[in-house]
Backbone as JSON, one array per atom type, in Angstrom:
{
  "sequence": "MKWVTRKRIQVNRAATAWLIRRFIDPQAEFLFVEPDHVADIQAADGALGFDAPGARYPHQDGQGRCSFEALVDEHCAKDAALQDLARIIHGADLKDLDAAPECRGLLTISRGFPLVARDDHDTMEKTAFLYDALYASLKQRRASA",
  "N": [[6.04, -6.35, -4.85], [3.19, -8.33, -4.33], [0.17, -7.35, -3.95], [-2.82, -8.59, -3.09], [-6.83, -8.77, -3.53], [-10.47, -8.43, -3.06], [-12.5, -8.55, -6.47], [-14.03, -5.9, -8.41], [-13.42, -3.09, -7.03], [-13.9, -1.17, -4.91], [-14.82, 1.92, -2.77], [-12.86, 1.45, 0.02], [-10.78, -0.6, -0.96], [-9.96, 0.63, -3.22], [-8.97, 2.82, -2.69], [-7.35, 1.86, -0.75], [-5.42, 0.72, -2.11], [-4.52, 3.12, -3.5], [-2.98, 3.85, -1.72], [-1.34, 2.2, -0.49], [0.26, 2.28, -3.71], [1.29, 4.95, -3.43], [2.15, 5.52, -0.69], [3.88, 3.51, 0.36], [3.99, 0.55, -1.2], [5.73, 2.03, -4.32], [5.8, -0.11, -6.08], [3.7, -1.44, -6.5], [2.46, -4.64, -7.25], [-0.99, -5.51, -8.37], [-4.01, -7.79, -7.83], [-6.72, -9.05, -8.46], [-9.24, -10.5, -7.57], [-11.8, -13.31, -6.61], [-13.52, -13.47, -3.61], [-13.87, -15.77, -2.25], [-10.82, -16.98, -3.3], [-8.94, -14.9, -2.08], [-7.48, -15.5, 0.07], [-6.58, -17.88, -0.3], [-4.13, -17.31, -2.58], [-3.14, -15.78, -1.07], [-0.97, -17.22, 0.67], [-0.26, -18.42, -1.17], [1.24, -17.61, -2.96], [1.93, -15.29, -1.34], [1.76, -13.21, -1.16], [0.2, -10.02, -0.33], [-2.69, -9.68, 1.28], [-6.11, -7.62, 1.43], [-9.11, -6.46, 2.55], [-10.88, -8.68, 2.51], [-12.14, -11.93, 3.26], [-9.67, -13.86, 5.29], [-7.53, -11.98, 4.38], [-4.85, -10.91, 5.73], [-4.63, -7.8, 6.12], [-7.74, -7.56, 7.21], [-11.06, -6.48, 5.89], [-12.03, -5.67, 7.95], [-10.76, -5.26, 10.87], [-9.92, -6.7, 14.1], [-9.43, -4.4, 16.2], [-11.72, -3.03, 15.12], [-10.51, -1.48, 12.57], [-10.88, -0.71, 9.34], [-9.19, -1.79, 5.9], [-7.49, 0.24, 5.16], [-7.45, 1.85, 7.17], [-5.42, -0.1, 8.55], [-3.35, -0.25, 7.29], [-2.88, 2.53, 7.61], [-2.46, 3.65, 10.16], [0.3, 1.47, 10.44], [2.22, 2.47, 8.22], [2.37, 5.1, 7.9], [1.72, 6.48, 10.65], [2.73, 9.03, 11.52], [1.14, 10.98, 9.93], [-0.91, 13.22, 9.76], [-2.85, 14.4, 7.49], [-3.21, 11.57, 6.38], [-4.14, 10.0, 8.36], [-7.33, 11.58, 9.27], [-7.77, 11.12, 5.93], [-8.12, 8.46, 6.54], [-9.96, 8.39, 8.57], [-12.16, 9.21, 6.99], [-12.08, 7.22, 4.97], [-12.78, 4.98, 6.34], [-15.46, 5.41, 7.72], [-17.44, 5.73, 5.26], [-17.0, 3.38, 4.33], [-17.82, 1.18, 5.8], [-19.86, 2.91, 6.6], [-20.75, 4.3, 8.59], [-21.44, 6.78, 8.47], [-21.61, 9.47, 9.7], [-18.99, 10.24, 10.65], [-17.26, 11.64, 9.35], [-17.81, 14.84, 7.54], [-17.09, 13.75, 4.41], [-17.72, 11.15, 3.79], [-20.64, 10.89, 3.02], [-20.27, 11.55, 0.49], [-18.07, 10.43, -0.56], [-19.01, 7.72, -0.64], [-20.68, 7.69, -2.06], [-20.03, 8.75, -4.84], [-18.2, 7.04, -4.88], [-19.77, 4.01, -5.62], [-20.02, 4.53, -8.34], [-17.68, 3.73, -9.29], [-17.07, 1.19, -10.85], [-18.76, 1.25, -12.88], [-17.64, 3.13, -14.68], [-15.61, 2.05, -15.46], [-13.09, 0.24, -17.28], [-12.46, -2.44, -15.86], [-10.59, -3.55, -12.54], [-8.08, -2.53, -12.78], [-8.14, -0.78, -14.06], [-10.07, 0.87, -12.51], [-8.31, 1.57, -10.54], [-6.11, 3.29, -11.47], [-7.94, 5.42, -12.29], [-8.92, 6.55, -10.28], [-7.17, 7.38, -8.42], [-6.72, 9.84, -9.29], [-8.56, 11.25, -7.76], [-8.05, 10.71, -4.94], [-5.91, 11.44, -4.81], [-6.33, 14.47, -5.19], [-8.39, 14.47, -2.75], [-6.46, 13.86, -0.7], [-5.26, 16.22, -1.15], [-6.14, 18.3, -0.2], [-7.17, 17.61, 2.16], [-4.11, 17.91, 3.42], [-3.61, 20.61, 2.86], [-6.02, 22.1, 3.78], [-4.96, 21.25, 6.64], [-2.97, 22.53, 7.48], [-3.47, 25.64, 7.16], [-4.76, 25.39, 9.38]],
  "CA": [[5.42, -6.71, -3.67], [1.93, -8.85, -5.15], [-1.13, -7.41, -3.08], [-4.18, -9.58, -3.6], [-8.05, -8.18, -3.1], [-11.53, -8.75, -3.68], [-12.77, -7.62, -7.54], [-14.86, -5.18, -8.36], [-12.88, -2.49, -6.27], [-15.02, 0.87, -4.24], [-14.08, 2.7, -1.89], [-11.69, 1.1, 0.59], [-10.42, -1.23, -1.57], [-9.9, 1.72, -4.45], [-8.52, 3.66, -1.37], [-6.07, 1.34, -0.23], [-5.13, 0.43, -3.89], [-4.01, 4.09, -3.77], [-2.64, 4.32, -0.58], [-0.14, 1.37, -0.84], [1.02, 2.95, -4.41], [1.74, 6.06, -3.13], [3.1, 5.95, 0.35], [4.12, 2.24, 0.55], [5.49, -0.01, -2.17], [5.26, 2.04, -5.43], [6.0, -0.86, -7.64], [2.93, -2.95, -6.19], [1.5, -5.43, -8.34], [-2.14, -5.58, -7.63], [-4.42, -9.06, -8.05], [-8.15, -8.81, -7.85], [-9.64, -11.88, -7.26], [-12.76, -13.54, -6.08], [-13.29, -13.06, -2.08], [-12.9, -16.53, -1.69], [-9.42, -16.91, -3.47], [-7.8, -13.69, -1.59], [-6.44, -15.88, 1.24], [-5.35, -19.06, -1.06], [-3.17, -16.73, -3.03], [-2.18, -15.07, -0.21], [-0.38, -18.12, 1.31], [0.95, -19.87, -2.44], [1.99, -16.8, -3.7], [3.52, -14.96, -0.71], [0.42, -11.97, -1.47], [-0.78, -9.82, 0.98], [-4.13, -9.35, 1.16], [-6.5, -6.51, 2.15], [-9.88, -6.08, 2.48], [-11.16, -9.59, 2.06], [-11.7, -13.07, 4.41], [-8.61, -14.12, 5.9], [-6.75, -10.9, 4.77], [-3.51, -10.35, 6.26], [-5.23, -6.87, 6.49], [-8.98, -7.8, 6.68], [-12.17, -5.65, 6.11], [-12.79, -4.62, 9.82], [-9.8, -6.29, 12.05], [-10.36, -6.95, 15.61], [-9.99, -3.59, 16.42], [-12.29, -2.44, 14.11], [-10.57, -0.53, 11.68], [-11.17, -1.2, 8.07], [-7.7, -2.46, 5.88], [-6.92, 1.43, 5.18], [-6.61, 2.35, 8.76], [-4.93, -0.6, 9.69], [-1.73, 0.14, 6.53], [-1.98, 3.88, 7.65], [-1.53, 2.98, 11.34], [1.14, 0.4, 10.26], [3.42, 2.44, 7.76], [1.87, 5.84, 8.18], [0.84, 7.27, 11.26], [2.43, 10.52, 11.78], [0.61, 11.79, 8.57], [-2.21, 13.81, 9.79], [-3.7, 14.23, 6.92], [-4.09, 10.4, 5.8], [-5.2, 10.17, 9.33], [-7.84, 12.66, 8.58], [-8.1, 10.52, 4.89], [-8.65, 7.15, 7.07], [-11.53, 8.4, 9.03], [-13.39, 9.26, 6.05], [-12.32, 5.77, 4.21], [-13.84, 4.08, 7.73], [-17.23, 6.14, 7.59], [-17.77, 5.41, 3.81], [-16.6, 1.91, 4.06], [-17.92, 0.8, 7.44], [-21.24, 2.75, 6.59], [-20.61, 5.34, 9.54], [-21.44, 8.61, 7.8], [-21.16, 10.98, 10.92], [-17.87, 10.06, 10.94], [-16.75, 13.01, 8.38], [-18.22, 15.4, 6.51], [-17.01, 13.68, 2.93], [-18.41, 10.25, 3.99], [-21.61, 10.68, 1.97], [-20.09, 12.36, -1.07], [-16.95, 9.5, -1.22], [-19.79, 6.48, -0.76], [-21.97, 8.08, -3.78], [-18.73, 8.84, -5.94], [-17.22, 4.98, -4.66], [-20.8, 3.24, -6.14], [-19.74, 4.78, -9.65], [-16.22, 3.41, -9.68], [-17.77, 0.06, -11.91], [-19.49, 1.82, -13.73], [-17.59, 3.83, -15.51], [-14.05, 1.66, -15.8], [-13.44, -1.62, -17.99], [-12.01, -3.25, -14.59], [-10.42, -3.12, -11.06], [-6.91, -1.54, -12.36], [-9.05, 0.93, -14.91], [-10.39, 1.79, -11.78], [-7.42, 2.15, -9.55], [-5.7, 4.31, -12.17], [-9.06, 6.63, -12.44], [-9.2, 6.76, -8.69], [-6.1, 7.75, -8.06], [-6.82, 11.76, -8.77], [-9.52, 11.44, -6.36], [-7.63, 10.39, -3.65], [-4.88, 12.37, -4.7], [-7.05, 15.45, -4.59], [-8.59, 14.74, -1.58], [-5.58, 14.75, 0.12], [-4.36, 17.67, -1.0], [-6.71, 19.28, 0.25], [-7.21, 17.52, 3.85], [-3.44, 18.46, 3.61], [-3.79, 22.11, 2.67], [-6.57, 22.22, 5.62], [-4.44, 21.62, 8.78], [-1.69, 23.81, 7.19], [-4.13, 26.69, 7.08], [-6.0, 25.07, 10.54]],
  "C": [[4.11, -7.29, -4.12], [1.58, -8.28, -3.4], [-2.36, -8.01, -4.33], [-5.95, -9.01, -2.88], [-9.49, -8.35, -3.4], [-11.82, -7.39, -5.43], [-13.68, -6.89, -7.21], [-14.72, -3.59, -7.17], [-14.09, -1.44, -6.07], [-14.51, 1.47, -3.12], [-12.9, 1.91, -1.05], [-10.81, 0.42, -0.09], [-9.73, -0.22, -3.46], [-8.43, 2.46, -3.42], [-7.04, 3.59, -0.85], [-4.75, 1.01, -1.15], [-3.82, 1.63, -3.81], [-3.0, 4.35, -2.57], [-1.01, 3.24, -0.64], [0.7, 1.9, -2.21], [1.4, 4.45, -4.2], [2.51, 6.89, -1.69], [3.98, 4.6, 0.74], [4.97, 1.7, 0.09], [4.91, 0.87, -3.47], [5.53, 1.35, -6.41], [5.17, -1.93, -7.3], [2.41, -3.24, -7.36], [0.28, -6.02, -7.75], [-3.04, -6.6, -8.65], [-6.14, -8.27, -7.69], [-9.08, -10.2, -7.96], [-11.11, -12.42, -6.72], [-12.78, -14.14, -4.74], [-12.71, -14.36, -1.73], [-11.44, -16.86, -1.75], [-8.55, -16.34, -3.02], [-7.0, -14.64, -0.77], [-5.7, -16.99, 0.71], [-4.24, -18.3, -2.05], [-2.45, -15.62, -2.28], [-0.99, -15.71, 0.3], [0.45, -18.65, 0.24], [1.63, -18.96, -2.84], [2.95, -15.06, -3.26], [2.95, -13.25, -0.44], [0.42, -11.1, -0.19], [-1.81, -9.2, 0.26], [-4.52, -8.61, 1.86], [-7.48, -6.85, 1.43], [-10.75, -7.34, 2.03], [-11.45, -10.61, 3.14], [-10.52, -13.81, 4.43], [-7.35, -13.61, 5.23], [-5.57, -11.29, 5.27], [-4.34, -8.99, 7.3], [-6.98, -7.08, 6.28], [-10.31, -6.42, 6.42], [-12.27, -4.97, 6.29], [-11.67, -5.8, 11.19], [-10.54, -6.05, 13.51], [-10.48, -5.33, 16.28], [-11.04, -2.01, 15.73], [-12.29, -1.39, 13.22], [-10.38, -1.75, 10.11], [-9.49, -1.34, 7.32], [-7.59, -1.26, 5.75], [-6.2, 1.81, 6.41], [-5.49, 1.78, 8.87], [-3.22, -0.41, 8.73], [-1.79, 1.72, 7.11], [-1.17, 4.06, 8.77], [-0.29, 2.65, 11.42], [2.36, 1.61, 10.01], [2.95, 3.73, 7.4], [1.16, 6.89, 8.92], [1.41, 8.41, 12.19], [1.87, 11.67, 10.21], [-0.48, 11.76, 8.74], [-3.39, 13.93, 9.25], [-4.22, 13.04, 6.17], [-4.65, 9.84, 6.87], [-6.54, 10.66, 9.07], [-8.89, 11.44, 7.04], [-8.86, 8.99, 5.24], [-10.12, 7.2, 7.66], [-12.67, 8.23, 8.33], [-13.47, 7.87, 5.36], [-13.36, 5.29, 5.01], [-15.26, 4.62, 7.2], [-17.4, 5.57, 6.3], [-17.72, 3.93, 3.42], [-17.24, 1.1, 4.9], [-19.72, 1.95, 7.08], [-21.61, 3.65, 8.62], [-20.37, 6.68, 8.93], [-21.05, 9.62, 8.28], [-19.58, 10.01, 10.73], [-17.0, 11.11, 10.31], [-17.67, 13.07, 7.69], [-18.92, 14.79, 4.76], [-17.31, 12.22, 2.69], [-19.24, 9.88, 2.87], [-20.89, 10.64, 0.38], [-19.3, 11.36, -1.53], [-17.7, 7.94, -1.8], [-20.38, 6.3, -1.97], [-20.81, 7.96, -4.69], [-17.85, 7.11, -6.54], [-18.31, 4.36, -5.78], [-20.53, 3.21, -7.58], [-19.16, 4.13, -10.06], [-16.21, 2.75, -10.73], [-18.33, 0.62, -12.76], [-19.26, 2.53, -14.82], [-15.84, 2.97, -15.75], [-14.41, 0.37, -16.34], [-13.34, -2.26, -16.65], [-11.44, -2.74, -13.31], [-9.04, -2.15, -11.64], [-6.85, -0.37, -12.98], [-9.42, 1.63, -13.71], [-9.38, 2.4, -10.31], [-6.41, 3.61, -9.65], [-6.5, 5.86, -11.97], [-9.16, 7.08, -10.76], [-8.04, 7.6, -8.13], [-5.9, 9.11, -8.08], [-8.27, 11.95, -7.54], [-8.94, 11.57, -5.47], [-6.69, 11.2, -3.43], [-5.4, 13.76, -4.33], [-7.48, 15.53, -2.92], [-7.24, 14.2, -0.52], [-4.64, 15.03, 0.01], [-5.58, 18.54, -0.47], [-7.25, 18.81, 1.88], [-5.4, 17.84, 4.26], [-3.12, 19.97, 4.25], [-4.58, 22.42, 3.77], [-6.15, 22.14, 7.39], [-3.44, 22.47, 8.2], [-2.76, 25.04, 7.34], [-5.0, 26.56, 8.29], [-4.83, 26.18, 11.64]]
}
């Protein structure tokens, strides 16, 4: 499946790409385009848009969820660690920085993604480790509780 979102990915778009690859569509193809092209590509190519104007999964939906949260609710609702991660992503992306203790750190780290990566595909590959580690930590925390 093709997925399309805005260029220069940071918090939510990087996390959503990770979520899609790890839990929803391991063979996903990602297109990173100018914000005003997402809806057109979604319509013309049948791609699923996220975190952009006119996308199927917008930056913030009518329920106040970012695209990461909406996809977790739709595809992985029973995974408590992903629900915890969704709260962190929401807080960092939508500047609700008190939503979870990790929000401020994730926002700061995410701002550096474009500074250390060649392009959005490189960012996606490099940040997979970060999100794998954060997810594993959240799973362990739940198992220990």
